[in-house]
C-alpha positions as CSV (number, residue, x, y, z in Angstrom):
1,M,113.6,113.7,110.8
2,Q,116.0,112.0,108.4
3,P,115.8,108.3,107.8
4,M,118.4,106.2,109.7
5,R,119.9,104.6,106.6
6,G,123.4,105.8,105.9
7,I,123.7,108.3,108.7
8,A,127.1,108.3,110.2
9,S,127.5,108.9,113.9
10,R,130.1,108.6,116.7
11,R,128.0,105.8,118.1
12,S,126.9,102.5,116.8
13,T,123.8,100.6,118.0
14,I,123.3,96.9,117.6
15,L,119.7,95.8,117.6
16,V,119.5,92.2,118.7
17,L,116.3,90.5,117.5
18,S,115.2,87.1,118.8
19,G,111.9,85.4,119.1
20,A,109.8,82.4,118.4
21,A,106.6,81.7,116.5
22,S,104.1,79.3,118.0
23,S,100.5,78.4,118.4
24,L,98.6,79.9,121.4
25,S,96.5,76.7,121.6
26,H,97.7,74.4,124.4
27,A,95.9,71.5,122.8
28,D,98.2,71.4,119.7
29,N,101.8,71.1,120.6
30,S,102.7,69.1,117.5
31,K,103.3,72.2,115.3
32,P,107.0,73.0,114.9
33,Q,108.4,76.1,116.6
34,T,110.8,78.4,114.8
35,T,113.4,80.5,116.6
36,I,115.1,83.4,114.9
37,H,118.2,85.4,116.1
38,Q,119.4,88.4,114.1
39,E,121.8,91.3,114.9
40,I,121.7,94.5,113.0
41,D,124.3,97.3,113.4
42,F,122.9,100.8,113.0
43,K,125.3,103.8,112.9
44,V,123.1,105.8,115.4
45,G,122.6,105.8,119.1
46,P,120.1,103.5,121.0
47,D,117.7,106.4,121.5
48,R,117.2,106.8,117.7
49,V,116.6,103.1,117.1
50,Y,114.2,102.9,120.1
51,E,112.2,105.9,118.8
52,A,112.2,104.6,115.2
53,L,110.5,101.4,116.5
54,L,108.0,103.0,118.8
55,D,107.1,106.4,117.4
56,P,104.4,105.9,114.7
57,K,105.6,108.9,112.6
58,R,109.2,107.9,112.7
59,F,108.4,104.2,112.0
60,S,106.4,105.3,108.9
61,T,109.2,107.6,107.8
62,F,111.8,104.7,108.3
63,T,109.7,102.0,106.6
64,G,107.6,104.0,104.1
65,D,104.4,102.4,105.4
66,A,101.5,103.3,107.7
67,A,101.9,102.6,111.5
68,E,99.7,102.9,114.5
69,I,101.7,102.5,117.8
70,Q,100.6,102.9,121.4
71,R,104.0,103.1,123.0
72,Q,103.2,101.9,126.5
73,P,103.3,98.3,128.0
74,R,100.2,96.4,126.8
75,G,99.8,99.1,124.1
76,S,98.7,97.8,120.7
77,F,100.3,98.4,117.4
78,K,99.5,97.9,113.7
79,L,102.4,98.1,111.3
80,F,102.8,98.1,107.5
81,G,99.2,99.2,106.9
82,G,97.8,96.5,109.2
83,A,99.7,93.6,107.8
84,I,101.3,93.1,111.3
85,E,99.5,93.7,114.6
86,G,100.3,93.0,118.2
87,R,101.0,94.3,121.7
88,N,104.0,95.7,123.6
89,I,104.8,93.3,126.5
90,E,107.8,95.1,128.0
91,L,109.4,98.4,127.3
92,A,112.7,99.7,128.8
93,P,113.5,103.0,127.1
94,N,116.5,102.9,124.8
95,Q,117.3,99.4,126.0
96,R,114.6,96.7,125.4
97,I,111.4,96.1,123.5
98,V,109.4,92.9,124.0
99,Q,106.4,92.4,121.8
100,A,103.9,89.7,120.8
101,W,102.6,90.1,117.2
102,R,101.0,88.3,114.3
103,T,100.7,88.9,110.6
104,N,97.4,88.9,108.9
105,T,98.3,85.5,107.3
106,F,98.9,83.7,110.7
107,E,96.3,81.3,111.9
108,R,93.9,82.9,114.4
109,D,95.5,81.3,117.5
110,S,99.1,81.9,116.4
111,C,101.6,84.6,117.3
112,A,105.2,85.4,117.4
113,A,107.1,86.8,120.4
114,A,110.0,89.2,119.7
115,C,112.5,90.7,121.9
116,G,114.6,93.6,120.7
117,R,117.6,94.6,122.8
118,V,119.3,97.9,121.9
119,Q,123.0,97.9,122.8
């Protein structure tokens, strides 16, 4: 498989990323919440983007780092050699990926929720 960078295609796929980071603790609502919205245009079809994000071999090829991914809802993942870990919440093939994740620098009860929509 070739990396997705720089590959021309008749189709273009926009990956819309949005999410929020927060504490899982209900007792501490004083911490600020950060929301991020980002759109990335890839010159490949939605199936290529979806597979690159959920297939461990393709993810590793794309990023150059180790990945362990269980590609079903509630499946766990570890990305970038374990620097990021989380769970798949919702998966709609070639359309939507919803995940909860944390980096190894987050506080124990904190996580980020991310929703990726492939258009």
